[in-house]
C-alpha positions, 0 to 999 in steps of 0.5 A: 468517487466511492464513499469512505467506509471506515475501518473498525478498530479490530480491522485496523489493528489486524492490518497493522500486523498481518502480511501482504502475502496473507492479505493477497491470499484472503483476497484470492479466496474472494475472487480478487486476483490482481491486488498486489502492486508489483515492483515496489521498493520501500524507502522505509521498510521499517515502517508499516503502512495502512490507509485510505487511497487518495489518488493522483493521475498523470498523463504524458507531458507535452511542452504546451500543457505544463512543461514547467520547472517552477510550478503554480501551487494554486493551479497545478493538480499535483500541488492541489493533491498535496494540499488536499490530502487528508490525515490517514490517506495514502497518496497513490500515484498513477505515473503509467510505470514511466521511469523517465523522470521523477513523479514526486519529491522529498519536499512534497512528501514532507508536506503530505507527511505533515498533513497526516498522510499515512503513506505514498505509493507511485509506480514511477520514480522519486526525486531526492530519494536519499532523503526519504530514508529520514522521512517518517512516511512509508513510501514505495516507488519503482526507483529513483530519478533526479529530473523533475516530474514535468519532463515526463508527467502532466498531472491530470486528475486527483482522487479518481479511479487509477491504475498503479502498476496495473492494479486498479485503485479506487479512492478510499480503497484500503492500501497496506504496505509492508517489507514485501510491497503494497496490496489494495483492498476494496473498502467494502470487504476490508474488515472481513479480509483483515480479520480473516487474515489475522486468523490465517497468520495465526494458523500459519504461525502454528504450522511453521512451528511444527514444520520448523521442528522437523515435521512433514507438511502433510496434515500440517500445511494446510492444517488437516481437520484431524489436527484442529484439536491440537491447534486449539490447545496451542491457541489457548496456550498462546492466549494465556501467555 
């Protein structure tokens, strides 16, 4: 398991505001091409998610290894994950993109929220999904399914490297979610990615203003060096507002 690298206050502030689209661009500049967890549906698109990955890995279920309706909270790996996740963590679930049953439910999600979790991401389905709109926990999934998880999933490991919708997630990676979806940032570069993303978002705000005013994208998006002084003046004006 990778050791946690704490986000700086400046980086955390940036990640609470920058878009996942900008973050994927910054990661691409550093050679990371597969960081966006595709197909995620947000139960609470009004909530922003920033936290450290805490992972749960499922394998296909089989009747002799835990095909249960009533779970043993002391031995079931899913329940152990629920009772061991820490404040500021995002529970990221590898459900193999299987939608044949739920992979998590509302009561368990309520428990991790009370433990201080920062979010829940699964490439499977959620049970009791209508209730998630009233839960103050950013939650992302591939849809809804009313059937309990053991029909399709057997929980095998907690806090190990996983794949979530084809994206590698290492324990303590930085996981960010917005209305568009979820991006995973390697912890070692999270601070620099966050700060550069904030600068990019600000630059693109300027470019958007000019394009929205009717200007051509030529020399504006991306911004040409000849426009750097104009941008500096705009930025100074923003800082004095």
